[in-house]
N, C-alpha and C positions, 0 to 999 in steps of 0.2 A: 436681504429679503427675510421676512418673518416666516416662522413656521407655526403650524397649529399647536406644537408643543409649548410655544411661548404664550399661547392664549390663556391658560389658567392663571399665569402670573398677572397678565393684563386684567383679567376678570377680577382677581383678588384686589388689584389696585383700584379698579372702578368701584368695586364693592366697598372698599374702605372709604372712598370719597362719598359715595351715596350714603353710607352708614353715618359718616360725620355730619353730612347735611341733614339727614333725617333726625339724628340725635339733637342737633341744634334747633331744628324746627319743633320737635316734640317737647323739648325742655324750655323753649322760648315761645316765639310767635308762630302758632300753628297755621295761621293764615298764609304764611310763607313756605309751607311744606313743599308744595309742588314746584314752586320757583327754585327753591334750594336744591331739590333733587335733580331737576332738569338741568340747572346750571352746572351742578357737579358732574353730571354725566357728560354734558357737552364740553366742559373744560378738559376732561380726560380725553375725549375724542379729538379735541383740538391739539393736544400735545403731540408733536411730531415723533417722539420716541414711543409713545403708547399706541398711537393709531395703527401702525402695522401689526402690532400684537393683537389689538382688538379685532382688526380685520381678519387675522388668522383664526382667532377664536370663533368669530362669526362664520367664517367659511367652513370651519370644521363641523358646524351644526348641520350643514347640508351634505357634507362628505360621507358621514357614517353615523351609525347609532351611538357610538361612543362620544362623538362630539356633541350630538343632541343631548345625550344624558348629562354631560358636563354642564351644558347650558341650563338644562332643567334644574339640576342641583343648585347651580348658582342662583337662578331666579326664584326657586321655591324654598331654599334653605340657607345657603351660604350668606347671602346679602342680609338676611334677617338676623342671623347669628352675629354678623359684624355690627349691625345696628344695636343689638342688645349689649354687646361688649362696649360700645361707645357710651351706652347709658348706664354701665355698671350694674346690669340686671342679669338674671339667668337667661340662658340662650332661649330665644323665641323662634317659633316656626311661623310659617306662612299664615296659618289660621289664627295663631295668637296675636300676630300683628294686626290682622284684619279686625279681630275682636277689640283690640286696644284702640284702634282708630274708629270703631263703631260702624264699620262698613262690611258688606258681604265680601267674602274672599274673591269673588269674580271681579270686584272693583279694583283689587290689587292687580289682577291680570290685565284689566283694561288700561290702567295707568302704565304698566310695563309695556303694553302694546304701543302706546303713544310714544314713549321714550325710544323704544327700539325701532319703531316706524320712522321717526325723525332721523335716527342714526343711519338706517338703510338708505333713505332718500338722499340724505346729505353727504354721507361718507362712502357709501358703496355704489349707488346708482349715480350719484352726483347730479341729481335732477334740479334744474333751475326753476324758480328762483331760490328755493330753500338752500341749495348748495352754497350760494354766495352771500346769503343773508348773514347779518351779524348774529352773534350768539344772543345779544339783547333782543333783536327782532324775533328770533325763534322762541325765546323764552316768553316774551310778551304775548305771542300768538298762541302757543301750545299750553303753557302752564295753567291757564284758567280751566281748561278741560281736565287736565290731570288733577287739579285741586278738587274739582267736583267729584271725581272718582274717589279721592282719598278722604274727603271730609263729608261726603254725602250731600 
């Protein structure tokens, strides 16, 4: 059984995956930014070794303020620093990434809400039909909305 203490490691792993996908999209075809990010997140959630850790990290968000603070740090700072490292640029924060994308910071939050909402419905609540849909089906359905948030 996973513990909440394992959560930060899982968050770091998912952060690395998202950073790599983001870097590839920003240095290549920006039109694939949302698809790459969502696919990277879902691939981590689909990993049977990572999923219990991610569930632990997610559960910790609701358990206490410390868990919520770790998730806030991950979503507002850590993931963007990992993205900057993938791009060999100075560390970026939330606002710098939004500015680089040319969107308001709230758009980044909206994109994050879509990704985490899918994760909650699919892996925590296990709500059908999204729980049993293929990753490709979920990406095809949700990534256009995320793309709109990230490229305006």
